[in-house]
C-alpha positions, 0 to 999 in steps of 0.5 A: 807228803809221803813218809820219809826217813830223812836221815837216809834221804840226806845220805842219798842226796850226798850220794848223788855227788859220788862218782862210782860206776858199775860198768858192763864190759859190753859197754866198753867194746870198741869196733875198729873200722878198717876203712881209712878216715872212718872213726872208731865205733863206740857203743850207744850205751857208752855214749848214753853214759857219757851224756848222762855225766855231762848233764849231771855234772854240767860239763861242756863237751870238751871237759866231758872228754877230759873227765871221761879220760881221767875216770876210765884211765884208772880202770882201763888204761888202754881204753880209747875215749870218744872225742868231744865232737864224736859224742856231740854227733852221736847224741842226735841218734840216741833217740831209739837207744835210750831205755824206757823211762820207767817200768812202773805200771801206773794206775793213777797218772798226773799229766801237765806241761811246762816250758823250757827255754832254748834261746833268748836273753837271761831274765836279769838282762831282759828286766834291766835292758829290755828284750833284745832277742827273740825268746823261744821256748819248747813245751814239755808234756809229762805223765807222773805216777801218783804212787811212785812219783816216777815220770812214766811218759814224756813228749816235747812240742813247740810252745804253741801246741795245746796241752790237751792235744798231747793226751793221746801221746802220753797215755800211749807211753804210760800203758794200758794199766792207767785207770785214772787221769788227773789234769788241770783245767787246760785238759777240760776239752772234748779231745782230751776227755774222749782220749781218756775214755777211749783208754778206759780210764776215768778223767778227774779234771775240774770243769771251767768256772762257767761250765754248764750241766749238759744232762749227759751224766758223764764225769764232767756233769758229775763234777759240776753237780758236786761243786755246785752242791758244795757251794759253787765258789772257790772254797767249794772247788778246793773242797771238791779237789780234796774229796775227789782226789784231784789235789794229788795234781800238785805232785806233777808240779813238784816233778817240774820244780825238781826237774828245773832245780836240778837241770835248770830251765834252759836246754844247752842243745840247739838241734831239735833231735838233740833237744829231745834226747837231752830232755828224755835223758834228764827225766831218766836221771830224775827217775833214778834219783827219785828211786834212790831217795825213796 
């Protein structure tokens, strides 16, 4: 774990509950439409800010409208706040307006995937009464910068999509600065390794326990020889992880744990486009919190 000033870190955690805004006046510019029945046009930046407030403080859309009217009423009494229905409609179109996840030029990235629930009964009800509804999950794929622990890439798929198939999408977002890709055994596939090699990066992926040396002298063969030389047992694989740097992969598990503890393991959005915006916005908030607490 990185060295941390715990007194300062605790102050930053307290600061997360602070409602202090530094607002660019351009965000609040409103275009009034002349056509009858057409709603007032609010900037995408304002809708994004309100959506972040909804996520951070776990507000329903109607409560978000009231919260925004109360907050901005003190600073800008004449400001018209968008209605809850307008915010809900505009969220689906924010995909191209959201800022970049991170500006870090990561050299070592850790990639993995985890699931979030979009429908189905709660865990307690299922345990006591059995499954009563079809449970549906989405799979979130992310790439984490090993040095800063910032999420530098993310994409969302159906739960049936294999982890290794999304390697290309993650590396495209992470940029051409990536030199090493660390991933678990789910990425020990030729498609994932070929994509990493094409991006001129080194793949640090543990081979399967029954993997055989093929004589190609590639990264996979080298890993097999190293594990075999250390004893070819579980202790050998753990030791290989420490010596090779693969043990850093735990940081991506930490990122998912932090994500679910802060925002839960269920999405409140039902529309697929809104779900993608919701997930990306949550990672933007997570990166911001990580920066403040660094």
